[in-house]
C-alpha positions as CSV (number, residue, x, y, z in Angstrom):
1,M,0.0,0.0,0.0
2,K,2.9,2.4,0.8
3,R,4.4,1.7,-2.6
4,I,1.2,2.5,-4.4
5,M,0.8,5.8,-2.4
6,G,4.4,6.7,-3.1
7,A,4.0,6.0,-6.8
8,A,0.8,8.0,-6.9
9,V,2.6,11.0,-5.2
10,L,5.5,10.8,-7.6
11,A,3.2,10.7,-10.6
12,V,1.4,13.8,-9.5
13,V,4.7,15.7,-8.9
14,L,6.0,14.7,-12.3
15,A,2.8,15.7,-14.0
16,G,3.0,19.1,-12.4
17,C,6.4,19.8,-13.9
18,H,6.4,22.5,-16.6
19,T,8.8,22.7,-19.5
20,T,10.8,25.8,-20.4
21,G,8.4,26.3,-23.3
22,Q,5.4,26.4,-21.0
23,K,7.1,28.6,-18.5
24,I,8.3,31.2,-21.0
25,T,4.7,32.1,-21.9
26,K,4.6,33.8,-18.5
27,L,6.9,36.5,-19.8
28,D,5.9,39.7,-21.6
29,P,8.0,42.4,-23.3
30,G,9.0,44.7,-20.5
31,S,9.3,42.0,-17.9
32,T,12.2,42.6,-15.5
33,R,15.3,40.6,-15.1
34,E,14.0,39.4,-11.7
35,Q,10.7,38.3,-13.3
36,V,12.6,36.3,-15.9
37,V,14.6,34.4,-13.2
38,A,11.5,33.9,-11.1
39,A,9.6,32.4,-14.0
40,L,12.4,30.4,-15.7
41,G,15.0,29.9,-13.1
42,R,18.7,30.6,-13.5
43,P,19.7,30.6,-17.1
44,D,22.0,27.9,-18.5
45,A,24.1,30.6,-20.2
46,M,24.3,34.4,-19.9
47,R,26.2,36.8,-22.1
48,T,26.4,40.5,-22.8
49,V,26.4,41.7,-26.4
50,G,26.8,45.4,-26.6
51,E,23.8,46.9,-24.7
52,F,21.9,43.6,-24.5
53,E,21.9,40.8,-22.0
54,V,21.2,37.4,-23.5
55,Y,19.9,34.5,-21.4
56,T,19.8,31.0,-22.8
57,Y,17.7,28.2,-21.4
58,L,18.1,24.6,-22.6
59,A,15.1,22.3,-22.6
60,R,15.9,18.7,-23.3
61,K,13.7,15.7,-23.7
62,R,15.1,12.2,-23.8
63,T,13.5,9.5,-25.9
64,R,14.7,6.0,-26.6
65,L,16.1,7.0,-30.0
66,S,17.4,10.5,-29.5
67,V,17.7,13.6,-27.3
68,V,15.4,16.3,-28.6
69,H,16.1,19.8,-27.5
70,T,14.9,23.3,-28.0
71,D,17.0,26.3,-26.8
72,Y,15.0,29.3,-25.5
73,T,16.4,32.8,-25.5
74,V,15.5,35.9,-23.5
75,I,17.0,39.2,-24.7
76,L,17.0,42.1,-22.2
77,K,17.9,45.7,-22.7
78,D,18.2,48.1,-19.7
79,G,17.1,45.2,-17.4
80,Q,13.8,44.6,-19.3
81,V,12.8,41.9,-21.8
82,V,12.7,43.0,-25.4
83,Q,12.5,39.6,-27.1
84,Y,12.0,36.0,-26.0
85,G,11.2,32.6,-27.6
86,P,12.7,29.5,-29.1
87,G,16.0,29.8,-30.9
88,L,19.3,31.4,-30.4
89,A,20.2,35.1,-30.4
90,R,22.3,36.7,-33.0
91,R,23.4,40.3,-33.5
92,E,21.7,42.1,-36.4
93,G,23.5,45.3,-37.1
94,V,25.1,47.5,-34.5
95,H,22.1,48.2,-32.2
96,S,19.8,45.2,-32.5
97,M,19.5,41.5,-31.7
98,V,17.2,38.8,-33.1
99,I,16.3,35.3,-32.2
100,E,16.7,32.9,-35.0
101,Q,14.0,30.3,-35.0
102,P,15.2,26.6,-34.8
103,E,15.0,24.6,-38.0
104,S,12.3,22.0,-38.0
């Protein structure tokens, strides 16, 4: 009986876990750095590109045949979100950054 209850609790906990893709929907342009970390946790990578801060979050799913992943990026300027979504950031010109969408 204890094993069944333990398994049931574990199933509920795991079902409640959200992926990075689900969590990132809580952000809006203008969200603060603190709101980003509260919603997504500590980034897997952080870098500064000119006047921008770029946070990268890695979401990985393991299957029997492969590891599927999507990288999510949050770009901040002056401590506020200007862009976010799946893909990796790249500089476009001197004063802008874009997120390149992953290839399907």
